[in-house]
C-alpha positions in Angstrom: 105.1 100.9 113.8 102.7 103.0 116.0 101.3 106.1 114.6 99.3 108.6 116.6 99.1 111.1 113.3 95.8 113.3 114.4 96.1 114.2 110.7 94.7 110.9 109.3 90.8 110.1 109.5 90.3 106.6 110.1 87.2 104.9 108.9 86.2 100.9 108.6 83.9 98.9 106.7 80.2 99.7 107.1 79.9 95.9 107.7 81.5 95.8 110.9 79.6 94.2 114.1 78.6 96.1 116.9 81.6 94.3 118.9 83.8 96.5 116.5 86.5 93.6 115.5 87.4 95.2 112.6 90.7 96.9 111.0 90.4 100.6 110.0 92.2 102.2 107.0 93.3 105.7 106.1 95.0 107.3 103.6 98.0 109.1 103.7 100.1 110.7 101.1 101.2 107.7 98.7 100.4 105.3 101.2 97.2 103.5 103.0 97.6 103.1 106.9 95.7 99.9 108.4 95.3 99.4 112.3 93.4 97.2 114.6 90.4 99.1 115.7 90.5 98.0 119.5 93.9 99.1 119.6 94.0 102.3 118.0 97.1 103.5 119.7 98.7 100.1 118.5 100.4 98.9 115.6 100.0 100.6 112.3 100.8 98.9 109.0 101.6 101.0 106.0 101.2 100.1 102.2 101.8 101.8 98.9 98.7 102.9 97.3 99.5 100.2 94.1 100.0 97.4 96.4 96.7 98.3 98.6 94.7 99.0 95.3 96.0 95.5 94.1 94.8 93.9 97.4 91.5 95.1 96.8 91.1 93.8 93.5 92.2 90.3 94.8 89.9 90.5 97.4 86.7 91.8 95.1 87.8 88.7 93.0 87.8 86.7 95.3 91.1 85.6 95.4 91.7 85.3 99.3 88.2 83.4 99.7 89.0 80.1 101.7 87.9 77.0 100.1 84.6 75.7 101.2 83.6 78.4 103.0 
């Protein structure tokens, strides 16, 4: 899905490097949208707020860390 919704406020991590290789997120009613910061008119992923909250909790807990890195 692509999205040109100008009502969304997109943001990216403050840890994003100068090259801008990052994803951006925007909150929408009952969903969180995710897109590639280098292709702002490209595909957009949409996650339910509960699923997004679970994903963020997993990231913070190290659930997705690569072994030995």
